[in-house]
TIGULO-735412 format. One record per residue (C-alpha): x, y, z; residue number from 1; residue in one letter. Coordinates in steps of 0.5 Angstrom, whole numbers. Layout:
REM residues N
<site><east>X</east><north>Y</north><up>Z</up><lumke>NUM</lumke><lumlum>A</lumlum></site>
...
This chain:
REM residues 279
<site><east>280</east><north>290</north><up>29</up><lumke>1</lumke><lumlum>M</lumlum></site>
<site><east>275</east><north>290</north><up>35</up><lumke>2</lumke><lumlum>A</lumlum></site>
<site><east>270</east><north>287</north><up>31</up><lumke>3</lumke><lumlum>G</lumlum></site>
<site><east>275</east><north>282</north><up>27</up><lumke>4</lumke><lumlum>R</lumlum></site>
<site><east>278</east><north>280</north><up>34</up><lumke>5</lumke><lumlum>S</lumlum></site>
<site><east>271</east><north>278</north><up>37</up><lumke>6</lumke><lumlum>T</lumlum></site>
<site><east>269</east><north>274</north><up>31</up><lumke>7</lumke><lumlum>G</lumlum></site>
<site><east>275</east><north>270</north><up>31</up><lumke>8</lumke><lumlum>R</lumlum></site>
<site><east>273</east><north>269</north><up>39</up><lumke>9</lumke><lumlum>A</lumlum></site>
<site><east>266</east><north>266</north><up>37</up><lumke>10</lumke><lumlum>L</lumlum></site>
<site><east>269</east><north>262</north><up>32</up><lumke>11</lumke><lumlum>I</lumlum></site>
<site><east>274</east><north>259</north><up>36</up><lumke>12</lumke><lumlum>V</lumlum></site>
<site><east>269</east><north>258</north><up>42</up><lumke>13</lumke><lumlum>A</lumlum></site>
<site><east>264</east><north>254</north><up>37</up><lumke>14</lumke><lumlum>A</lumlum></site>
<site><east>269</east><north>249</north><up>35</up><lumke>15</lumke><lumlum>A</lumlum></site>
<site><east>271</east><north>248</north><up>42</up><lumke>16</lumke><lumlum>I</lumlum></site>
<site><east>264</east><north>246</north><up>44</up><lumke>17</lumke><lumlum>V</lumlum></site>
<site><east>263</east><north>242</north><up>38</up><lumke>18</lumke><lumlum>A</lumlum></site>
<site><east>269</east><north>238</north><up>39</up><lumke>19</lumke><lumlum>V</lumlum></site>
<site><east>267</east><north>237</north><up>47</up><lumke>20</lumke><lumlum>G</lumlum></site>
<site><east>260</east><north>235</north><up>45</up><lumke>21</lumke><lumlum>A</lumlum></site>
<site><east>262</east><north>230</north><up>40</up><lumke>22</lumke><lumlum>G</lumlum></site>
<site><east>267</east><north>227</north><up>45</up><lumke>23</lumke><lumlum>A</lumlum></site>
<site><east>261</east><north>226</north><up>50</up><lumke>24</lumke><lumlum>A</lumlum></site>
<site><east>257</east><north>223</north><up>45</up><lumke>25</lumke><lumlum>L</lumlum></site>
<site><east>262</east><north>218</north><up>43</up><lumke>26</lumke><lumlum>A</lumlum></site>
<site><east>263</east><north>216</north><up>50</up><lumke>27</lumke><lumlum>A</lumlum></site>
<site><east>256</east><north>215</north><up>51</up><lumke>28</lumke><lumlum>F</lumlum></site>
<site><east>255</east><north>210</north><up>45</up><lumke>29</lumke><lumlum>T</lumlum></site>
<site><east>261</east><north>206</north><up>46</up><lumke>30</lumke><lumlum>S</lumlum></site>
<site><east>261</east><north>206</north><up>54</up><lumke>31</lumke><lumlum>G</lumlum></site>
<site><east>257</east><north>200</north><up>55</up><lumke>32</lumke><lumlum>P</lumlum></site>
<site><east>259</east><north>196</north><up>49</up><lumke>33</lumke><lumlum>A</lumlum></site>
<site><east>266</east><north>197</north><up>51</up><lumke>34</lumke><lumlum>A</lumlum></site>
<site><east>264</east><north>194</north><up>58</up><lumke>35</lumke><lumlum>A</lumlum></site>
<site><east>261</east><north>188</north><up>56</up><lumke>36</lumke><lumlum>G</lumlum></site>
<site><east>256</east><north>184</north><up>60</up><lumke>37</lumke><lumlum>P</lumlum></site>
<site><east>258</east><north>183</north><up>68</up><lumke>38</lumke><lumlum>G</lumlum></site>
<site><east>260</east><north>176</north><up>70</up><lumke>39</lumke><lumlum>P</lumlum></site>
<site><east>255</east><north>170</north><up>71</up><lumke>40</lumke><lumlum>S</lumlum></site>
<site><east>253</east><north>169</north><up>78</up><lumke>41</lumke><lumlum>A</lumlum></site>
<site><east>256</east><north>163</north><up>81</up><lumke>42</lumke><lumlum>P</lumlum></site>
<site><east>252</east><north>156</north><up>82</up><lumke>43</lumke><lumlum>V</lumlum></site>
<site><east>253</east><north>154</north><up>89</up><lumke>44</lumke><lumlum>A</lumlum></site>
<site><east>256</east><north>148</north><up>91</up><lumke>45</lumke><lumlum>L</lumlum></site>
<site><east>250</east><north>143</north><up>92</up><lumke>46</lumke><lumlum>G</lumlum></site>
<site><east>245</east><north>146</north><up>88</up><lumke>47</lumke><lumlum>S</lumlum></site>
<site><east>242</east><north>142</north><up>82</up><lumke>48</lumke><lumlum>P</lumlum></site>
<site><east>247</east><north>146</north><up>77</up><lumke>49</lumke><lumlum>G</lumlum></site>
<site><east>253</east><north>143</north><up>80</up><lumke>50</lumke><lumlum>S</lumlum></site>
<site><east>256</east><north>136</north><up>79</up><lumke>51</lumke><lumlum>S</lumlum></site>
<site><east>256</east><north>133</north><up>86</up><lumke>52</lumke><lumlum>V</lumlum></site>
<site><east>258</east><north>126</north><up>86</up><lumke>53</lumke><lumlum>T</lumlum></site>
<site><east>259</east><north>121</north><up>92</up><lumke>54</lumke><lumlum>S</lumlum></site>
<site><east>266</east><north>120</north><up>90</up><lumke>55</lumke><lumlum>S</lumlum></site>
<site><east>268</east><north>128</north><up>90</up><lumke>56</lumke><lumlum>S</lumlum></site>
<site><east>263</east><north>129</north><up>97</up><lumke>57</lumke><lumlum>S</lumlum></site>
<site><east>264</east><north>124</north><up>102</up><lumke>58</lumke><lumlum>P</lumlum></site>
<site><east>261</east><north>125</north><up>109</up><lumke>59</lumke><lumlum>G</lumlum></site>
<site><east>255</east><north>129</north><up>107</up><lumke>60</lumke><lumlum>L</lumlum></site>
<site><east>252</east><north>129</north><up>113</up><lumke>61</lumke><lumlum>V</lumlum></site>
<site><east>252</east><north>136</north><up>116</up><lumke>62</lumke><lumlum>G</lumlum></site>
<site><east>255</east><north>139</north><up>110</up><lumke>63</lumke><lumlum>S</lumlum></site>
<site><east>254</east><north>146</north><up>108</up><lumke>64</lumke><lumlum>P</lumlum></site>
<site><east>254</east><north>144</north><up>101</up><lumke>65</lumke><lumlum>S</lumlum></site>
<site><east>248</east><north>140</north><up>101</up><lumke>66</lumke><lumlum>L</lumlum></site>
<site><east>244</east><north>144</north><up>106</up><lumke>67</lumke><lumlum>G</lumlum></site>
<site><east>244</east><north>150</north><up>102</up><lumke>68</lumke><lumlum>A</lumlum></site>
<site><east>238</east><north>152</north><up>98</up><lumke>69</lumke><lumlum>S</lumlum></site>
<site><east>240</east><north>152</north><up>90</up><lumke>70</lumke><lumlum>P</lumlum></site>
<site><east>239</east><north>159</north><up>86</up><lumke>71</lumke><lumlum>P</lumlum></site>
<site><east>232</east><north>161</north><up>84</up><lumke>72</lumke><lumlum>A</lumlum></site>
<site><east>234</east><north>159</north><up>77</up><lumke>73</lumke><lumlum>S</lumlum></site>
<site><east>236</east><north>152</north><up>79</up><lumke>74</lumke><lumlum>A</lumlum></site>
<site><east>230</east><north>151</north><up>82</up><lumke>75</lumke><lumlum>S</lumlum></site>
<site><east>226</east><north>153</north><up>76</up><lumke>76</lumke><lumlum>A</lumlum></site>
<site><east>229</east><north>148</north><up>72</up><lumke>77</lumke><lumlum>T</lumlum></site>
<site><east>228</east><north>142</north><up>76</up><lumke>78</lumke><lumlum>S</lumlum></site>
<site><east>221</east><north>144</north><up>79</up><lumke>79</lumke><lumlum>S</lumlum></site>
<site><east>217</east><north>147</north><up>74</up><lumke>80</lumke><lumlum>P</lumlum></site>
<site><east>213</east><north>153</north><up>76</up><lumke>81</lumke><lumlum>A</lumlum></site>
<site><east>205</east><north>152</north><up>77</up><lumke>82</lumke><lumlum>P</lumlum></site>
<site><east>200</east><north>156</north><up>73</up><lumke>83</lumke><lumlum>S</lumlum></site>
<site><east>198</east><north>163</north><up>74</up><lumke>84</lumke><lumlum>P</lumlum></site>
<site><east>192</east><north>160</north><up>78</up><lumke>85</lumke><lumlum>S</lumlum></site>
<site><east>196</east><north>156</north><up>82</up><lumke>86</lumke><lumlum>G</lumlum></site>
<site><east>196</east><north>148</north><up>83</up><lumke>87</lumke><lumlum>P</lumlum></site>
<site><east>190</east><north>145</north><up>86</up><lumke>88</lumke><lumlum>K</lumlum></site>
<site><east>191</east><north>143</north><up>93</up><lumke>89</lumke><lumlum>A</lumlum></site>
<site><east>191</east><north>136</north><up>95</up><lumke>90</lumke><lumlum>A</lumlum></site>
<site><east>185</east><north>133</north><up>99</up><lumke>91</lumke><lumlum>P</lumlum></site>
<site><east>185</east><north>134</north><up>106</up><lumke>92</lumke><lumlum>T</lumlum></site>
<site><east>181</east><north>127</north><up>107</up><lumke>93</lumke><lumlum>S</lumlum></site>
<site><east>180</east><north>121</north><up>104</up><lumke>94</lumke><lumlum>A</lumlum></site>
<site><east>173</east><north>123</north><up>102</up><lumke>95</lumke><lumlum>A</lumlum></site>
<site><east>177</east><north>127</north><up>96</up><lumke>96</lumke><lumlum>G</lumlum></site>
<site><east>182</east><north>122</north><up>95</up><lumke>97</lumke><lumlum>F</lumlum></site>
<site><east>182</east><north>118</north><up>88</up><lumke>98</lumke><lumlum>V</lumlum></site>
<site><east>188</east><north>112</north><up>89</up><lumke>99</lumke><lumlum>P</lumlum></site>
<site><east>192</east><north>112</north><up>82</up><lumke>100</lumke><lumlum>G</lumlum></site>
<site><east>189</east><north>119</north><up>80</up><lumke>101</lumke><lumlum>K</lumlum></site>
<site><east>190</east><north>124</north><up>85</up><lumke>102</lumke><lumlum>T</lumlum></site>
<site><east>196</east><north>129</north><up>84</up><lumke>103</lumke><lumlum>I</lumlum></site>
<site><east>199</east><north>132</north><up>90</up><lumke>104</lumke><lumlum>V</lumlum></site>
<site><east>203</east><north>138</north><up>88</up><lumke>105</lumke><lumlum>P</lumlum></site>
<site><east>211</east><north>137</north><up>89</up><lumke>106</lumke><lumlum>M</lumlum></site>
<site><east>217</east><north>138</north><up>86</up><lumke>107</lumke><lumlum>G</lumlum></site>
<site><east>221</east><north>134</north><up>81</up><lumke>108</lumke><lumlum>W</lumlum></site>
<site><east>227</east><north>130</north><up>86</up><lumke>109</lumke><lumlum>P</lumlum></site>
<site><east>232</east><north>131</north><up>81</up><lumke>110</lumke><lumlum>F</lumlum></site>
<site><east>236</east><north>136</north><up>77</up><lumke>111</lumke><lumlum>A</lumlum></site>
<site><east>232</east><north>137</north><up>70</up><lumke>112</lumke><lumlum>A</lumlum></site>
<site><east>238</east><north>134</north><up>66</up><lumke>113</lumke><lumlum>S</lumlum></site>
<site><east>238</east><north>127</north><up>70</up><lumke>114</lumke><lumlum>V</lumlum></site>
<site><east>236</east><north>122</north><up>66</up><lumke>115</lumke><lumlum>K</lumlum></site>
<site><east>231</east><north>118</north><up>70</up><lumke>116</lumke><lumlum>V</lumlum></site>
<site><east>228</east><north>111</north><up>68</up><lumke>117</lumke><lumlum>H</lumlum></site>
<site><east>221</east><north>109</north><up>72</up><lumke>118</lumke><lumlum>Y</lumlum></site>
<site><east>222</east><north>102</north><up>75</up><lumke>119</lumke><lumlum>G</lumlum></site>
<site><east>217</east><north>98</north><up>79</up><lumke>120</lumke><lumlum>P</lumlum></site>
<site><east>211</east><north>102</north><up>82</up><lumke>121</lumke><lumlum>G</lumlum></site>
<site><east>206</east><north>102</north><up>87</up><lumke>122</lumke><lumlum>F</lumlum></site>
<site><east>203</east><north>95</north><up>89</up><lumke>123</lumke><lumlum>G</lumlum></site>
<site><east>207</east><north>90</north><up>86</up><lumke>124</lumke><lumlum>V</lumlum></site>
<site><east>209</east><north>84</north><up>90</up><lumke>125</lumke><lumlum>Y</lumlum></site>
<site><east>215</east><north>85</north><up>95</up><lumke>126</lumke><lumlum>R</lumlum></site>
<site><east>218</east><north>80</north><up>99</up><lumke>127</lumke><lumlum>V</lumlum></site>
<site><east>219</east><north>81</north><up>107</up><lumke>128</lumke><lumlum>G</lumlum></site>
<site><east>215</east><north>81</north><up>113</up><lumke>129</lumke><lumlum>P</lumlum></site>
<site><east>208</east><north>85</north><up>112</up><lumke>130</lumke><lumlum>L</lumlum></site>
<site><east>208</east><north>91</north><up>117</up><lumke>131</lumke><lumlum>E</lumlum></site>
<site><east>202</east><north>95</north><up>119</up><lumke>132</lumke><lumlum>P</lumlum></site>
<site><east>203</east><north>101</north><up>114</up><lumke>133</lumke><lumlum>F</lumlum></site>
<site><east>205</east><north>97</north><up>108</up><lumke>134</lumke><lumlum>N</lumlum></site>
<site><east>201</east><north>96</north><up>102</up><lumke>135</lumke><lumlum>M</lumlum></site>
<site><east>199</east><north>89</north><up>100</up><lumke>136</lumke><lumlum>I</lumlum></site>
<site><east>199</east><north>86</north><up>93</up><lumke>137</lumke><lumlum>S</lumlum></site>
<site><east>195</east><north>80</north><up>94</up><lumke>138</lumke><lumlum>G</lumlum></site>
<site><east>193</east><north>74</north><up>98</up><lumke>139</lumke><lumlum>V</lumlum></site>
<site><east>197</east><north>67</north><up>98</up><lumke>140</lumke><lumlum>S</lumlum></site>
<site><east>194</east><north>61</north><up>97</up><lumke>141</lumke><lumlum>K</lumlum></site>
<site><east>195</east><north>60</north><up>105</up><lumke>142</lumke><lumlum>S</lumlum></site>
<site><east>191</east><north>66</north><up>106</up><lumke>143</lumke><lumlum>G</lumlum></site>
<site><east>197</east><north>70</north><up>108</up><lumke>144</lumke><lumlum>A</lumlum></site>
<site><east>197</east><north>77</north><up>106</up><lumke>145</lumke><lumlum>L</lumlum></site>
<site><east>203</east><north>79</north><up>101</up><lumke>146</lumke><lumlum>L</lumlum></site>
<site><east>207</east><north>85</north><up>102</up><lumke>147</lumke><lumlum>R</lumlum></site>
<site><east>206</east><north>91</north><up>96</up><lumke>148</lumke><lumlum>G</lumlum></site>
<site><east>211</east><north>96</north><up>94</up><lumke>149</lumke><lumlum>H</lumlum></site>
<site><east>209</east><north>103</north><up>98</up><lumke>150</lumke><lumlum>D</lumlum></site>
<site><east>213</east><north>107</north><up>93</up><lumke>151</lumke><lumlum>G</lumlum></site>
<site><east>216</east><north>108</north><up>86</up><lumke>152</lumke><lumlum>I</lumlum></site>
<site><east>223</east><north>106</north><up>84</up><lumke>153</lumke><lumlum>D</lumlum></site>
<site><east>226</east><north>112</north><up>80</up><lumke>154</lumke><lumlum>L</lumlum></site>
<site><east>233</east><north>109</north><up>77</up><lumke>155</lumke><lumlum>Q</lumlum></site>
<site><east>239</east><north>113</north><up>77</up><lumke>156</lumke><lumlum>V</lumlum></site>
<site><east>246</east><north>113</north><up>78</up><lumke>157</lumke><lumlum>P</lumlum></site>
<site><east>249</east><north>112</north><up>85</up><lumke>158</lumke><lumlum>V</lumlum></site>
<site><east>251</east><north>119</north><up>87</up><lumke>159</lumke><lumlum>G</lumlum></site>
<site><east>246</east><north>123</north><up>84</up><lumke>160</lumke><lumlum>T</lumlum></site>
<site><east>244</east><north>129</north><up>88</up><lumke>161</lumke><lumlum>P</lumlum></site>
<site><east>236</east><north>128</north><up>91</up><lumke>162</lumke><lumlum>V</lumlum></site>
<site><east>232</east><north>135</north><up>91</up><lumke>163</lumke><lumlum>L</lumlum></site>
<site><east>227</east><north>136</north><up>96</up><lumke>164</lumke><lumlum>A</lumlum></site>
<site><east>220</east><north>135</north><up>93</up><lumke>165</lumke><lumlum>P</lumlum></site>
<site><east>217</east><north>139</north><up>98</up><lumke>166</lumke><lumlum>F</lumlum></site>
<site><east>218</east><north>145</north><up>103</up><lumke>167</lumke><lumlum>S</lumlum></site>
<site><east>218</east><north>142</north><up>110</up><lumke>168</lumke><lumlum>G</lumlum></site>
<site><east>221</east><north>139</north><up>116</up><lumke>169</lumke><lumlum>T</lumlum></site>
<site><east>225</east><north>133</north><up>116</up><lumke>170</lumke><lumlum>V</lumlum></site>
<site><east>222</east><north>128</north><up>121</up><lumke>171</lumke><lumlum>I</lumlum></site>
<site><east>224</east><north>121</north><up>124</up><lumke>172</lumke><lumlum>D</lumlum></site>
<site><east>220</east><north>116</north><up>120</up><lumke>173</lumke><lumlum>P</lumlum></site>
<site><east>222</east><north>111</north><up>126</up><lumke>174</lumke><lumlum>R</lumlum></site>
<site><east>217</east><north>115</north><up>130</up><lumke>175</lumke><lumlum>K</lumlum></site>
<site><east>211</east><north>115</north><up>125</up><lumke>176</lumke><lumlum>H</lumlum></site>
<site><east>211</east><north>108</north><up>122</up><lumke>177</lumke><lumlum>W</lumlum></site>
<site><east>212</east><north>103</north><up>127</up><lumke>178</lumke><lumlum>I</lumlum></site>
<site><east>216</east><north>98</north><up>127</up><lumke>179</lumke><lumlum>P</lumlum></site>
<site><east>221</east><north>101</north><up>122</up><lumke>180</lumke><lumlum>W</lumlum></site>
<site><east>226</east><north>97</north><up>119</up><lumke>181</lumke><lumlum>D</lumlum></site>
<site><east>233</east><north>100</north><up>117</up><lumke>182</lumke><lumlum>P</lumlum></site>
<site><east>236</east><north>94</north><up>114</up><lumke>183</lumke><lumlum>A</lumlum></site>
<site><east>230</east><north>95</north><up>109</up><lumke>184</lumke><lumlum>R</lumlum></site>
<site><east>230</east><north>102</north><up>108</up><lumke>185</lumke><lumlum>Y</lumlum></site>
<site><east>237</east><north>104</north><up>109</up><lumke>186</lumke><lumlum>G</lumlum></site>
<site><east>239</east><north>111</north><up>109</up><lumke>187</lumke><lumlum>K</lumlum></site>
<site><east>233</east><north>116</north><up>108</up><lumke>188</lumke><lumlum>V</lumlum></site>
<site><east>230</east><north>123</north><up>109</up><lumke>189</lumke><lumlum>V</lumlum></site>
<site><east>223</east><north>124</north><up>110</up><lumke>190</lumke><lumlum>A</lumlum></site>
<site><east>220</east><north>131</north><up>109</up><lumke>191</lumke><lumlum>I</lumlum></site>
<site><east>213</east><north>133</north><up>112</up><lumke>192</lumke><lumlum>Q</lumlum></site>
<site><east>210</east><north>138</north><up>107</up><lumke>193</lumke><lumlum>S</lumlum></site>
<site><east>208</east><north>145</north><up>110</up><lumke>194</lumke><lumlum>D</lumlum></site>
<site><east>207</east><north>148</north><up>103</up><lumke>195</lumke><lumlum>E</lumlum></site>
<site><east>199</east><north>151</north><up>103</up><lumke>196</lumke><lumlum>P</lumlum></site>
<site><east>197</east><north>146</north><up>97</up><lumke>197</lumke><lumlum>T</lumlum></site>
<site><east>200</east><north>139</north><up>101</up><lumke>198</lumke><lumlum>S</lumlum></site>
<site><east>200</east><north>141</north><up>108</up><lumke>199</lumke><lumlum>V</lumlum></site>
<site><east>202</east><north>134</north><up>112</up><lumke>200</lumke><lumlum>G</lumlum></site>
<site><east>203</east><north>130</north><up>106</up><lumke>201</lumke><lumlum>Y</lumlum></site>
<site><east>210</east><north>126</north><up>107</up><lumke>202</lumke><lumlum>T</lumlum></site>
<site><east>215</east><north>124</north><up>102</up><lumke>203</lumke><lumlum>V</lumlum></site>
<site><east>220</east><north>119</north><up>104</up><lumke>204</lumke><lumlum>I</lumlum></site>
<site><east>227</east><north>118</north><up>100</up><lumke>205</lumke><lumlum>L</lumlum></site>
<site><east>230</east><north>112</north><up>101</up><lumke>206</lumke><lumlum>V</lumlum></site>
<site><east>236</east><north>108</north><up>100</up><lumke>207</lumke><lumlum>H</lumlum></site>
<site><east>241</east><north>114</north><up>100</up><lumke>208</lumke><lumlum>L</lumlum></site>
<site><east>248</east><north>114</north><up>100</up><lumke>209</lumke><lumlum>S</lumlum></site>
<site><east>249</east><north>120</north><up>104</up><lumke>210</lumke><lumlum>S</lumlum></site>
<site><east>244</east><north>125</north><up>108</up><lumke>211</lumke><lumlum>I</lumlum></site>
<site><east>245</east><north>132</north><up>107</up><lumke>212</lumke><lumlum>G</lumlum></site>
<site><east>239</east><north>134</north><up>111</up><lumke>213</lumke><lumlum>A</lumlum></site>
<site><east>238</east><north>131</north><up>119</up><lumke>214</lumke><lumlum>P</lumlum></site>
<site><east>232</east><north>130</north><up>123</up><lumke>215</lumke><lumlum>I</lumlum></site>
<site><east>229</east><north>136</north><up>125</up><lumke>216</lumke><lumlum>G</lumlum></site>
<site><east>231</east><north>141</north><up>120</up><lumke>217</lumke><lumlum>V</lumlum></site>
<site><east>227</east><north>145</north><up>115</up><lumke>218</lumke><lumlum>H</lumlum></site>
<site><east>228</east><north>144</north><up>108</up><lumke>219</lumke><lumlum>V</lumlum></site>
<site><east>226</east><north>148</north><up>102</up><lumke>220</lumke><lumlum>T</lumlum></site>
<site><east>223</east><north>145</north><up>95</up><lumke>221</lumke><lumlum>R</lumlum></site>
<site><east>229</east><north>144</north><up>91</up><lumke>222</lumke><lumlum>G</lumlum></site>
<site><east>234</east><north>144</north><up>96</up><lumke>223</lumke><lumlum>Q</lumlum></site>
<site><east>239</east><north>138</north><up>95</up><lumke>224</lumke><lumlum>V</lumlum></site>
<site><east>238</east><north>133</north><up>101</up><lumke>225</lumke><lumlum>V</lumlum></site>
<site><east>242</east><north>127</north><up>100</up><lumke>226</lumke><lumlum>G</lumlum></site>
<site><east>245</east><north>123</north><up>94</up><lumke>227</lumke><lumlum>L</lumlum></site>
<site><east>242</east><north>116</north><up>91</up><lumke>228</lumke><lumlum>T</lumlum></site>
<site><east>245</east><north>110</north><up>94</up><lumke>229</lumke><lumlum>G</lumlum></site>
<site><east>244</east><north>102</north><up>95</up><lumke>230</lumke><lumlum>I</lumlum></site>
<site><east>243</east><north>102</north><up>102</up><lumke>231</lumke><lumlum>T</lumlum></site>
<site><east>238</east><north>98</north><up>106</up><lumke>232</lumke><lumlum>G</lumlum></site>
<site><east>236</east><north>92</north><up>101</up><lumke>233</lumke><lumlum>D</lumlum></site>
<site><east>237</east><north>96</north><up>95</up><lumke>234</lumke><lumlum>A</lumlum></site>
<site><east>244</east><north>92</north><up>94</up><lumke>235</lumke><lumlum>A</lumlum></site>
<site><east>244</east><north>88</north><up>88</up><lumke>236</lumke><lumlum>G</lumlum></site>
<site><east>239</east><north>92</north><up>85</up><lumke>237</lumke><lumlum>T</lumlum></site>
<site><east>239</east><north>97</north><up>79</up><lumke>238</lumke><lumlum>I</lumlum></site>
<site><east>241</east><north>103</north><up>83</up><lumke>239</lumke><lumlum>P</lumlum></site>
<site><east>235</east><north>107</north><up>84</up><lumke>240</lumke><lumlum>H</lumlum></site>
<site><east>231</east><north>112</north><up>89</up><lumke>241</lumke><lumlum>L</lumlum></site>
<site><east>225</east><north>109</north><up>92</up><lumke>242</lumke><lumlum>H</lumlum></site>
<site><east>220</east><north>115</north><up>93</up><lumke>243</lumke><lumlum>L</lumlum></site>
<site><east>214</east><north>114</north><up>97</up><lumke>244</lumke><lumlum>E</lumlum></site>
<site><east>208</east><north>119</north><up>98</up><lumke>245</lumke><lumlum>L</lumlum></site>
<site><east>204</east><north>118</north><up>104</up><lumke>246</lumke><lumlum>R</lumlum></site>
<site><east>198</east><north>122</north><up>106</up><lumke>247</lumke><lumlum>A</lumlum></site>
<site><east>196</east><north>125</north><up>113</up><lumke>248</lumke><lumlum>P</lumlum></site>
<site><east>190</east><north>120</north><up>113</up><lumke>249</lumke><lumlum>F</lumlum></site>
<site><east>189</east><north>113</north><up>112</up><lumke>250</lumke><lumlum>L</lumlum></site>
<site><east>186</east><north>111</north><up>105</up><lumke>251</lumke><lumlum>I</lumlum></site>
<site><east>182</east><north>105</north><up>103</up><lumke>252</lumke><lumlum>R</lumlum></site>
<site><east>184</east><north>100</north><up>98</up><lumke>253</lumke><lumlum>Y</lumlum></site>
<site><east>181</east><north>93</north><up>96</up><lumke>254</lumke><lumlum>V</lumlum></site>
<site><east>186</east><north>88</north><up>94</up><lumke>255</lumke><lumlum>V</lumlum></site>
<site><east>183</east><north>81</north><up>92</up><lumke>256</lumke><lumlum>K</lumlum></site>
<site><east>177</east><north>82</north><up>96</up><lumke>257</lumke><lumlum>G</lumlum></site>
<site><east>181</east><north>84</north><up>102</up><lumke>258</lumke><lumlum>V</lumlum></site>
<site><east>180</east><north>91</north><up>105</up><lumke>259</lumke><lumlum>V</lumlum></site>
<site><east>187</east><north>95</north><up>107</up><lumke>260</lumke><lumlum>R</lumlum></site>
<site><east>188</east><north>102</north><up>110</up><lumke>261</lumke><lumlum>R</lumlum></site>
<site><east>194</east><north>105</north><up>109</up><lumke>262</lumke><lumlum>V</lumlum></site>
<site><east>197</east><north>112</north><up>108</up><lumke>263</lumke><lumlum>D</lumlum></site>
<site><east>201</east><north>110</north><up>102</up><lumke>264</lumke><lumlum>A</lumlum></site>
<site><east>199</east><north>112</north><up>95</up><lumke>265</lumke><lumlum>F</lumlum></site>
<site><east>201</east><north>111</north><up>88</up><lumke>266</lumke><lumlum>D</lumlum></site>
<site><east>206</east><north>117</north><up>87</up><lumke>267</lumke><lumlum>A</lumlum></site>
<site><east>207</east><north>116</north><up>79</up><lumke>268</lumke><lumlum>R</lumlum></site>
<site><east>201</east><north>121</north><up>77</up><lumke>269</lumke><lumlum>P</lumlum></site>
<site><east>204</east><north>127</north><up>82</up><lumke>270</lumke><lumlum>S</lumlum></site>
<site><east>211</east><north>125</north><up>79</up><lumke>271</lumke><lumlum>L</lumlum></site>
<site><east>209</east><north>125</north><up>72</up><lumke>272</lumke><lumlum>L</lumlum></site>
<site><east>206</east><north>132</north><up>73</up><lumke>273</lumke><lumlum>A</lumlum></site>
<site><east>212</east><north>135</north><up>74</up><lumke>274</lumke><lumlum>V</lumlum></site>
<site><east>217</east><north>130</north><up>70</up><lumke>275</lumke><lumlum>D</lumlum></site>
<site><east>221</east><north>135</north><up>66</up><lumke>276</lumke><lumlum>P</lumlum></site>
<site><east>222</east><north>130</north><up>60</up><lumke>277</lumke><lumlum>H</lumlum></site>
<site><east>214</east><north>129</north><up>60</up><lumke>278</lumke><lumlum>R</lumlum></site>
<site><east>212</east><north>136</north><up>58</up><lumke>279</lumke><lumlum>K</lumlum></site>
């Protein structure tokens, strides 16, 4: 009897262990599938992935949504990552600068999904008085110098979020390019780069409808700094972002036999290098 009882006890114990092991295995294999993936990370308002418009976000000066840096994933889509070896640094003097060819490492000024048309570019004729910091387009019959376009017009709808092409400090253009005419430029954001590959270079974003990065603040590449508009002398034109790049030194040009030294230069090569639609 003792032998039979012992045998039955061992069989019952083995059955219990087997059932427990089977339940544990089922729980292990089915657990992750039942849980499913976690919720996706929310996109911060004002990041390249959000749908910010001038009608839905009025009065953007000092707005946290425009001052917040976008998620890393959003920045990656709007500003292609440099090669493993890193981008070539921009020239630190006029000696190494080649007008029309030099590329300054920068970020694309819009979300990758924004359709952009390249409008009038650097050096084309522009009406209005010629200031000391303006490029020239030629010489009139009377011998007067004609003002040239200092930037490039990127045609996009009004209210398109504008991203900082550089990490750096927002500076006051009125103190750097004198005399500065607000009636011509309208609302602007000027960012002086502190990135290792473009230290001292400045990007000027012109004709904005709203400003989200006031003078004196530090911004990060890819951060929303304003919305496009038609302020200044852009009223009546195709809506666009007038973008200028300016070097931390003067560049020598010869136009129609006239020597002109200004810090402005053609931004097109630098933009084409990061344009997500040209890759």
